[in-house]
C-alpha positions, 0 to 999 in steps of 0.5 A: 500500500502506498499513497500521497495526497494534499490535505487540510483541516480547519474547524472540523472539516478535513479536505483531501485533494490530489489523492494518489494511491496504489494497493498491489496492482490497483492504482487510483486517484481521488478526493474526499471531504469529511465534516466531523460534526453531528451527523458526520458528513462525507463526500468521497470520489475515487477513480481506479484504472484497471482491476484484475478481478480474476486474480483477486478472486483466486484466494477467496475461492480457495478460502471458500473451498476450505470453508465448504470442506470444514463446514464452518461457513456461516449462512446469512440467508434467513439469519435472524441475527440483525446485528450487522445492520448497524454497520450498514445503517450507521446513525449520525452519518451522511454522505456520498461515495462515487467510484469509477473504474476504467476496466475490470477484468472478469472471466478473462474479459473486460467490464468497462466504465464501471460506476458506483454512486452511493449515498447514505443518510437517515438509515437509507443507503441510496444506490444512485447508480451502478452501471457498466459496459459488459462483453457482448456489447451490453450495458446495465444500470441499477438504481435503488435503495436499501433500508432496514425493515423488520430487522432485515435489509430491504432492497428495492430498485430498478434495472435498465439495460440493453445488449447487442449480443445477449447470447455472448453476454450469457456465454461470458456469464457461463450460462448454458444457452444451448436450449435458447433459440437463436 
């Protein structure tokens, strides 16, 4: 991990500009503003170059195989323990996070122009935009919100997309298309 930036702090406001960082093979730039008041308010923008997700997933897949073999994996689906919700919906915090990735290698092909734009306030995680250009001449945009409801996270939103080669997209996702008419 390496990085450098310019920052200033005045009357409870931290301003980070000209942020440049490297975490392994991932390099990025960004800016951030953090207002240390009640509620804590933040505005973070990050831009990343190329992420090789295939390489990053190898250790996680190996870990998953070990957990499956030892049967120590925890299943969160249907769990009544909602203690994790306080981490997702912290009180007294509001702000935005925008992340842009030029290219992300997944399944040996590039997902381009990935954009994640989130906002949090008043126990609501707003998904303003999650979008990307996928193999097969496809693009997808998701927007919505996550709210706590009866001790669980409630996701609602919409998806918009189009594809020039939907069959190519499905093949990239390793979906069997042999029974789908041409």
